[in-house]
LUMMI-276048 format. One line per field, with one value per atom (N, C-alpha, C): y, x, z; residue number from 1. Coordinates in steps of 0.1 Angstrom, whole numbers, plus 5000, padded with zeros to 4 digits. Layout:
# LUMMI-276048
yy <- c(Y ...)
xx <- c(X ...)
zz <- c(Z ...)
num <- c(NUM ...)
END
This chain:
# LUMMI-276048
yy <- c(4989 5000 5013 5012 5023 5026 5015 5015 5021 5020 5022 5040 5042 5058 5065 5060 5067 5071 5058 5057 5067 5067 5078 5092 5095 5109 5112 5103 5104 5109 5103 5106 5120 5121 5135 5146 5145 5157 5156 5143 5146 5152 5148 5156 5173 5176 5191 5198 5189 5196 5199 5189 5189 5196 5202 5205 5222 5229 5241 5237 5226 5223 5221 5215 5211 5227 5233 5247 5257 5257 5261 5255 5244 5237 5242 5242 5248 5265 5271 5286 5288 5278 5281 5275 5266 5261 5274 5282 5293 5303 5304 5318 5312 5300 5295 5297 5294 5295 5310 5320 5334 5335 5328 5335 5333 5320 5316 5324 5329 5338 5351 5358 5368 5370 5359 5356 5354 5347 5346 5361 5367 5381 5392 5389 5398 5392 5382 5375 5382 5381 5387 5403 5412 5423 5426 5413 5415 5418 5417 5418 5408 5413 5405 5402 5390 5385 5383 5391 5387 5384 5372 5369 5369 5363 5362 5374 5384 5399 5404 5397 5400 5393 5382 5371 5381 5390 5395 5407 5411 5418 5413 5401 5392 5390 5380 5374 5373 5377 5373 5371 5362 5360 5366 5373 5381 5375 5370 5365 5356 5346 5333 5337 5351 5353 5359 5355 5357 5369 5379 5395 5394 5401 5403 5414 5413 5423 5433 5446 5456 5450 5440 5437 5428 5420 5411 5423 5433 5445 5451 5454 5458 5451 5437 5426 5428 5428 5432 5443 5453 5463 5463 5454 5453 5443 5434 5424 5435 5443 5452 5461 5465 5475 5468 5456 5446 5440 5439 5433 5444 5455 5465 5469 5470 5476 5465 5450 5439 5440 5443 5443 5455 5467 5481 5476 5471 5469 5461 5452 5442 5451 5458 5465 5481 5484 5493 5486 5475 5465 5462 5458 5452 5461 5475 5485 5492 5494 5501 5489 5477 5466 5467 5469 5470 5481 5493 5507 5506 5501 5500 5491 5484 5472 5479 5488 5494 5503 5508 5514 5529 5532 5545 5554 5565 5572 5578 5584 5589 5579 5568 5559 5550 5549 5548 5556 5568 5580 5579 5577 5576 5568 5555 5544 5546 5548 5548 5558 5571 5580 5578 5570 5565 5554 5544 5535 5542 5552 5558 5565 5574 5580 5571 5561 5551 5545 5538 5530 5538 5552 5557 5566 5566 5574 5565 5566 5556 5556 5546 5544 5553 5556 5565 5580 5583 5596 5599 5587 5590 5588 5580 5578 5594 5600 5613 5623 5619 5632 5628 5616 5616 5618 5619 5619 5636 5641 5656 5664 5661 5671 5668 5655 5652 5649 5643 5639 5652 5663 5674 5678 5678 5685 5675 5662 5653 5648 5653 5649 5634 5628 5617 5613 5602 5600 5592 5590 5584 5571 5563 5548 5547 5555 5554 5559 5568 5573 5563 5556 5544 5533 5530 5519 5525 5539 5545 5540 5545 5547 5533 5521 5509 5504 5504 5500 5508 5517 5525 5521 5518 5513 5497 5489 5477 5473 5481 5481 5484 5490 5494 5483 5475 5464 5449 5453 5441 5441 5456 5457 5448 5449 5443 5428 5422 5409 5406 5413 5413 5412 5423 5426 5411 5408 5396 5383 5381 5370 5370 5383 5387 5384 5389 5388 5374 5364 5351 5343 5347 5337 5337 5327 5323 5333 5336 5345 5337 5326 5317 5317 5322 5323 5338 5348 5360 5361 5351 5353 5344 5332 5326 5333 5341 5348 5359 5367 5374 5370 5356 5350 5345 5343 5342 5353 5364 5379 5387 5380 5384 5402 5408 5420 5422 5434 5432 5427 5434 5433 5416 5411 5397 5388 5391 5384 5382 5392 5394 5385 5389 5384 5368 5364 5348 5342 5345 5339 5340 5352 5357 5357 5362 5367 5352 5343 5331 5319 5323 5313 5323 5335 5343 5341 5340 5341 5327 5316 5305 5308 5316 5320 5329 5338 5349 5349 5339 5342 5336 5327 5327 5338 5346 5360 5370 5369 5380 5378 5362 5360 5366 5363 5368 5384 5392 5405 5409 5398 5400 5403 5393 5392 5405 5409 5423 5435 5433 5442 5441 5430 5428 5433 5433 5438 5454 5459 5471 5480 5471 5479 5482 5480 5484 5497 5503 5519 5529 5522 5532 5535 5529 5532 5546 5551 5565 5576 5573 5583 5580 5575 5570 5561 5552 5541 5530 5527 5519 5502 5502 5486 5480 5467 5459 5466 5472 5479 5490 5500 5511 5506 5495 5487 5484 5478 5475 5487 5496 5509 5514 5515 5520 5510 5495 5488 5488 5491 5492 5504 5515 5530 5524 5518 5515 5505 5494 5484 5481 5490 5486 5474 5466 5452 5454 5459 5460 5451 5442 5429 5420 5417 5408 5413 5424 5428 5426 5433 5435 5420 5409 5396 5389 5392 5388 5392 5406 5413 5406 5404 5395 5384 5377 5363 5362 5373 5374 5375 5386 5390 5375 5370 5357 5348 5345 5336 5338 5353 5353 5355 5358 5359 5344 5337 5321 5317 5316 5312 5315 5326 5333 5329 5329 5320 5308 5300 5288 5282 5293 5292 5293 5304 5309 5296 5289 5278 5267 5261 5251 5254 5266 5269 5269 5274 5274 5259 5252 5237 5229 5231 5226 5231 5243 5248 5242 5240 5237 5220 5217 5200 5198 5207 5206 5209 5219 5224 5210)
xx <- c(5008 5000 5007 5020 5027 5035 5040 5046 5036 5023 5016 5009 5009 5008 5019 5031 5044 5043 5039 5039 5030 5016 5009 5010 5016 5021 5034 5043 5050 5048 5035 5027 5020 5016 5010 5019 5031 5039 5048 5047 5051 5041 5027 5014 5019 5023 5019 5030 5042 5055 5051 5047 5043 5032 5022 5012 5013 5024 5027 5027 5033 5035 5024 5017 5000 4993 4996 4988 4995 5011 5016 5011 5009 5001 4987 4979 4967 4967 4974 4976 4983 4991 4995 4985 4976 4965 4954 4951 4942 4948 4962 4965 4967 4968 4966 4953 4942 4928 4926 4930 4927 4939 4946 4955 4948 4942 4934 4923 4917 4903 4909 4919 4926 4927 4934 4939 4926 4916 4903 4896 4898 4892 4900 4914 4923 4919 4921 4916 4904 4892 4879 4882 4891 4896 4904 4907 4917 4931 4934 4950 4960 4970 4980 4993 4993 5001 5017 5027 5040 5050 5048 5056 5070 5073 5087 5096 5090 5096 5101 5095 5096 5111 5114 5124 5136 5140 5152 5152 5144 5142 5145 5146 5149 5165 5166 5181 5182 5197 5201 5216 5217 5231 5237 5249 5254 5272 5277 5290 5294 5282 5284 5283 5277 5279 5265 5259 5245 5248 5237 5236 5221 5222 5210 5201 5191 5182 5178 5171 5164 5158 5148 5141 5152 5159 5167 5175 5177 5189 5179 5167 5158 5155 5153 5149 5163 5176 5189 5188 5182 5179 5169 5158 5147 5155 5162 5169 5178 5185 5194 5187 5175 5167 5160 5153 5145 5155 5171 5180 5185 5187 5189 5181 5169 5156 5155 5152 5150 5159 5173 5184 5179 5175 5173 5160 5149 5137 5137 5144 5147 5155 5162 5171 5161 5152 5145 5133 5129 5117 5125 5135 5139 5143 5146 5150 5136 5127 5115 5108 5108 5102 5110 5122 5127 5124 5126 5123 5109 5098 5084 5084 5092 5091 5102 5108 5115 5108 5116 5110 5114 5118 5123 5109 5106 5093 5099 5109 5113 5112 5121 5121 5110 5100 5087 5080 5080 5072 5077 5090 5098 5091 5092 5088 5075 5064 5052 5048 5055 5053 5056 5069 5072 5062 5057 5046 5034 5028 5017 5017 5030 5034 5033 5040 5044 5029 5022 5013 5001 4999 4988 4990 5000 5000 5004 5004 5006 5020 5024 5039 5042 5034 5038 5039 5032 5034 5047 5050 5063 5073 5072 5084 5087 5075 5075 5081 5077 5082 5100 5105 5116 5124 5120 5127 5130 5116 5112 5118 5116 5118 5131 5135 5145 5156 5155 5166 5176 5169 5179 5186 5178 5183 5195 5196 5205 5215 5212 5222 5222 5210 5212 5203 5206 5203 5188 5181 5171 5171 5181 5183 5182 5190 5187 5176 5170 5154 5145 5145 5136 5141 5152 5156 5150 5153 5148 5133 5125 5111 5107 5112 5106 5111 5121 5129 5121 5117 5109 5096 5090 5075 5073 5083 5083 5086 5097 5101 5090 5081 5069 5061 5060 5053 5061 5072 5080 5085 5084 5082 5075 5062 5051 5054 5061 5064 5074 5085 5095 5090 5080 5076 5070 5060 5049 5059 5069 5078 5086 5088 5096 5088 5074 5066 5059 5062 5057 5067 5079 5089 5083 5083 5078 5084 5079 5084 5096 5095 5104 5118 5120 5132 5138 5127 5136 5140 5133 5136 5151 5149 5163 5176 5174 5186 5189 5177 5182 5189 5182 5189 5206 5206 5222 5228 5224 5232 5231 5228 5228 5222 5229 5221 5210 5203 5193 5197 5211 5216 5219 5224 5228 5218 5208 5196 5188 5188 5182 5189 5203 5212 5213 5213 5216 5206 5195 5181 5171 5166 5154 5156 5163 5161 5164 5172 5174 5163 5155 5144 5132 5131 5122 5121 5134 5136 5132 5130 5121 5107 5102 5089 5085 5096 5094 5098 5106 5110 5102 5090 5081 5072 5067 5061 5070 5083 5092 5096 5094 5098 5081 5070 5060 5062 5065 5070 5077 5088 5096 5089 5077 5072 5062 5059 5049 5061 5074 5085 5087 5089 5090 5079 5067 5057 5054 5058 5059 5070 5081 5093 5089 5078 5075 5076 5070 5064 5077 5091 5100 5103 5097 5098 5092 5083 5074 5087 5098 5110 5120 5117 5125 5139 5136 5144 5145 5157 5151 5151 5140 5138 5131 5126 5120 5106 5099 5087 5091 5100 5105 5108 5118 5120 5110 5100 5089 5083 5083 5076 5082 5096 5105 5104 5102 5101 5088 5077 5064 5063 5071 5070 5077 5086 5095 5087 5082 5077 5060 5054 5039 5034 5043 5043 5035 5024 5017 5011 5007 4999 5013 5020 5032 5042 5047 5055 5050 5038 5032 5030 5024 5026 5034 5046 5060 5065 5065 5065 5058 5044 5037 5042 5047 5050 5064 5071 5086 5081 5073 5070 5064 5053 5048 5060 5068 5078 5086 5091 5098 5090 5078 5069 5062 5063 5059 5070 5081 5092 5095 5093 5095 5084 5071 5059 5059 5068 5068 5080 5089 5100 5094 5087 5077 5070 5064 5055 5063 5072 5079 5089 5090 5098 5088 5077 5067 5062 5060 5056 5068 5080 5092 5095 5095 5093 5080 5070 5058 5061 5065 5070 5080 5089 5102 5095 5084 5080 5073)
zz <- c(4999 5001 5000 5011 5006 4996 4989 4975 4967 4967 4956 4958 4972 4975 4972 4972 4968 4954 4944 4930 4927 4934 4930 4931 4942 4946 4934 4932 4922 4908 4904 4890 4892 4904 4905 4903 4911 4909 4894 4886 4873 4865 4866 4858 4863 4875 4879 4874 4873 4865 4849 4843 4830 4823 4835 4829 4825 4827 4819 4806 4801 4787 4780 4786 4781 4780 4789 4786 4774 4775 4762 4749 4748 4736 4735 4742 4743 4735 4744 4741 4724 4721 4705 4698 4702 4690 4689 4703 4702 4693 4694 4688 4671 4667 4653 4650 4656 4653 4652 4662 4657 4643 4643 4631 4617 4618 4605 4605 4615 4612 4607 4614 4606 4594 4589 4578 4566 4572 4562 4561 4571 4571 4563 4561 4552 4538 4537 4523 4517 4526 4519 4517 4523 4521 4509 4502 4489 4494 4507 4510 4506 4500 4497 4503 4511 4518 4515 4520 4515 4525 4531 4543 4537 4526 4522 4521 4519 4523 4538 4548 4563 4565 4558 4561 4564 4555 4553 4564 4570 4581 4594 4593 4606 4605 4593 4592 4576 4573 4560 4557 4546 4545 4534 4537 4528 4528 4516 4515 4523 4527 4535 4549 4553 4567 4572 4584 4587 4592 4588 4591 4598 4609 4616 4611 4608 4603 4612 4609 4619 4631 4628 4639 4648 4645 4656 4661 4655 4661 4673 4668 4678 4691 4689 4698 4709 4702 4711 4721 4713 4725 4736 4731 4738 4752 4746 4757 4767 4761 4768 4781 4774 4782 4795 4791 4801 4809 4803 4812 4826 4820 4832 4839 4834 4841 4851 4848 4857 4867 4866 4878 4887 4880 4888 4897 4890 4894 4909 4906 4919 4932 4927 4937 4944 4936 4940 4948 4943 4950 4963 4965 4978 4988 4982 4993 4998 4987 4992 5002 4999 5008 5023 5024 5035 5045 5036 5042 5048 5041 5046 5059 5060 5073 5082 5082 5091 5101 5112 5122 5119 5109 5106 5100 5105 5099 5085 5084 5071 5061 5064 5054 5051 5059 5057 5047 5051 5044 5031 5026 5015 5005 5014 5004 4999 5011 5009 4998 4996 4986 4973 4972 4961 4955 4963 4958 4951 4959 4957 4942 4944 4930 4918 4920 4908 4904 4914 4911 4907 4909 4907 4893 4886 4873 4863 4849 4840 4837 4830 4828 4818 4810 4797 4802 4813 4817 4824 4832 4837 4828 4819 4809 4801 4799 4794 4803 4813 4827 4827 4828 4830 4816 4806 4794 4791 4788 4786 4797 4808 4818 4827 4837 4844 4836 4823 4815 4811 4807 4805 4814 4828 4842 4844 4843 4849 4839 4826 4816 4811 4812 4807 4794 4787 4775 4774 4760 4763 4767 4763 4767 4784 4790 4806 4808 4805 4808 4807 4797 4796 4803 4808 4817 4833 4836 4848 4851 4840 4841 4841 4835 4835 4850 4855 4867 4878 4880 4888 4889 4877 4875 4880 4876 4880 4894 4898 4911 4922 4920 4927 4933 4919 4921 4926 4924 4930 4944 4951 4965 4972 4967 4972 4972 4964 4964 4974 4973 4982 4998 5000 5016 5017 5007 5010 5013 5008 5010 5022 5027 5037 5052 5051 5062 5061 5052 5052 5059 5062 5071 5084 5092 5105 5115 5126 5136 5145 5145 5148 5144 5130 5123 5128 5130 5134 5149 5155 5172 5173 5165 5164 5162 5152 5147 5158 5165 5175 5185 5189 5200 5197 5186 5182 5181 5183 5184 5168 5161 5148 5145 5138 5137 5125 5124 5114 5103 5097 5085 5081 5093 5089 5090 5101 5100 5086 5078 5064 5055 5058 5045 5049 5061 5061 5065 5071 5076 5068 5066 5060 5047 5039 5024 5018 5026 5017 5015 5026 5026 5019 5019 5011 4997 4993 4978 4971 4978 4970 4971 4979 4977 4967 4964 4957 4942 4942 4928 4916 4917 4909 4903 4914 4910 4906 4909 4903 4889 4882 4870 4866 4870 4863 4863 4869 4870 4856 4852 4846 4832 4831 4819 4815 4828 4826 4819 4826 4821 4806 4800 4788 4778 4782 4775 4777 4787 4791 4783 4781 4773 4759 4754 4741 4740 4753 4752 4752 4752 4752 4737 4728 4714 4713 4723 4722 4724 4729 4732 4721 4708 4699 4702 4711 4714 4703 4696 4685 4690 4696 4701 4690 4695 4685 4680 4689 4685 4674 4678 4670 4656 4658 4644 4636 4641 4635 4627 4634 4627 4616 4618 4604 4594 4594 4584 4579 4585 4579 4571 4578 4567 4554 4556 4544 4531 4539 4532 4530 4541 4539 4543 4550 4554 4566 4568 4583 4591 4583 4591 4593 4583 4583 4598 4596 4605 4618 4622 4633 4640 4632 4634 4637 4630 4635 4646 4650 4662 4674 4674 4682 4686 4676 4679 4687 4684 4691 4706 4709 4720 4727 4722 4725 4732 4722 4724 4739 4739 4751 4766 4761 4777 4778 4770 4773 4779 4773 4781 4794 4797 4812 4821 4815 4822 4824 4814 4817 4829 4828 4840 4852 4854 4867 4869 4862 4865 4872 4862 4868 4881 4883 4895 4909 4905 4915 4919 4908 4910 4917 4915 4919 4936 4937 4954 4960 4953 4961 4966 4954 4958 4968 4968 4978 4991 4992 5004 5012)
num <- c(1 1 1 2 2 2 3 3 3 4 4 4 5 5 5 6 6 6 7 7 7 8 8 8 9 9 9 10 10 10 11 11 11 12 12 12 13 13 13 14 14 14 15 15 15 16 16 16 17 17 17 18 18 18 19 19 19 20 20 20 21 21 21 22 22 22 23 23 23 24 24 24 25 25 25 26 26 26 27 27 27 28 28 28 29 29 29 30 30 30 31 31 31 32 32 32 33 33 33 34 34 34 35 35 35 36 36 36 37 37 37 38 38 38 39 39 39 40 40 40 41 41 41 42 42 42 43 43 43 44 44 44 45 45 45 46 46 46 47 47 47 48 48 48 49 49 49 50 50 50 51 51 51 52 52 52 53 53 53 54 54 54 55 55 55 56 56 56 57 57 57 58 58 58 59 59 59 60 60 60 61 61 61 62 62 62 63 63 63 64 64 64 65 65 65 66 66 66 67 67 67 68 68 68 69 69 69 70 70 70 71 71 71 72 72 72 73 73 73 74 74 74 75 75 75 76 76 76 77 77 77 78 78 78 79 79 79 80 80 80 81 81 81 82 82 82 83 83 83 84 84 84 85 85 85 86 86 86 87 87 87 88 88 88 89 89 89 90 90 90 91 91 91 92 92 92 93 93 93 94 94 94 95 95 95 96 96 96 97 97 97 98 98 98 99 99 99 100 100 100 101 101 101 102 102 102 103 103 103 104 104 104 105 105 105 106 106 106 107 107 107 108 108 108 109 109 109 110 110 110 111 111 111 112 112 112 113 113 113 114 114 114 115 115 115 116 116 116 117 117 117 118 118 118 119 119 119 120 120 120 121 121 121 122 122 122 123 123 123 124 124 124 125 125 125 126 126 126 127 127 127 128 128 128 129 129 129 130 130 130 131 131 131 132 132 132 133 133 133 134 134 134 135 135 135 136 136 136 137 137 137 138 138 138 139 139 139 140 140 140 141 141 141 142 142 142 143 143 143 144 144 144 145 145 145 146 146 146 147 147 147 148 148 148 149 149 149 150 150 150 151 151 151 152 152 152 153 153 153 154 154 154 155 155 155 156 156 156 157 157 157 158 158 158 159 159 159 160 160 160 161 161 161 162 162 162 163 163 163 164 164 164 165 165 165 166 166 166 167 167 167 168 168 168 169 169 169 170 170 170 171 171 171 172 172 172 173 173 173 174 174 174 175 175 175 176 176 176 177 177 177 178 178 178 179 179 179 180 180 180 181 181 181 182 182 182 183 183 183 184 184 184 185 185 185 186 186 186 187 187 187 188 188 188 189 189 189 190 190 190 191 191 191 192 192 192 193 193 193 194 194 194 195 195 195 196 196 196 197 197 197 198 198 198 199 199 199 200 200 200 201 201 201 202 202 202 203 203 203 204 204 204 205 205 205 206 206 206 207 207 207 208 208 208 209 209 209 210 210 210 211 211 211 212 212 212 213 213 213 214 214 214 215 215 215 216 216 216 217 217 217 218 218 218 219 219 219 220 220 220 221 221 221 222 222 222 223 223 223 224 224 224 225 225 225 226 226 226 227 227 227 228 228 228 229 229 229 230 230 230 231 231 231 232 232 232 233 233 233 234 234 234 235 235 235 236 236 236 237 237 237 238 238 238 239 239 239 240 240 240 241 241 241 242 242 242 243 243 243 244 244 244 245 245 245 246 246 246 247 247 247 248 248 248 249 249 249 250 250 250 251 251 251 252 252 252 253 253 253 254 254 254 255 255 255 256 256 256 257 257 257 258 258 258 259 259 259 260 260 260 261 261 261 262 262 262 263 263 263 264 264 264 265 265 265 266 266 266 267 267 267 268 268 268 269 269 269 270 270 270 271 271 271 272 272 272 273 273 273)
END
């Protein structure tokens, strides 16, 4: 009986781990059905699809060498923006969470004001304010402005994830650390954060998905990311549907990979607990 129950539990764990892949398959089936419907609609309008012209804006071969097209160049800029923004967002989020949990009135007030300001104003307004108002005063460029806007915006939401993870740690862990004579900094570093990180990694990865999607807004300040490069290609070729569908597919692949990683981590951490 014990062996049968162990095998059943193992099968349930395997099913829970593999479930994200079935969700991905269903997702792509839905996307395929929507694509077919859109294709039929454009056919009725007499639109002439020219997918073969899009390939050269992704990859091409010249003199036996692989050349990245403008869309891939824009994707690399998007990755750079998302990478720096993600690092800074985690830093802002962790610092804000610690300030909110501190006994300092000033620190708590600053953190609360930052959260209320960021979460109650649109990201596009923050981006324009940083680029058109603060950037000339601080002497920073559009790339830095875009990264700061994204990191401040996502950091406000990441701070709540950090705070929830820290608060979820049992009180006994804090008491044990204090009984050993650890300072507040050492308690966070060696006791609290190593345990909290297991609980906050999956939602933080989901926050990274939101950052990737929000990064498309930096095209409004003429940063040549994926979205901006797509607009340039469309203005030159008039391949509106083909280019935007290609860009959408690229974003879907990126966000789906990140979502899958978040789901797998959540299942594995749950199984470990």
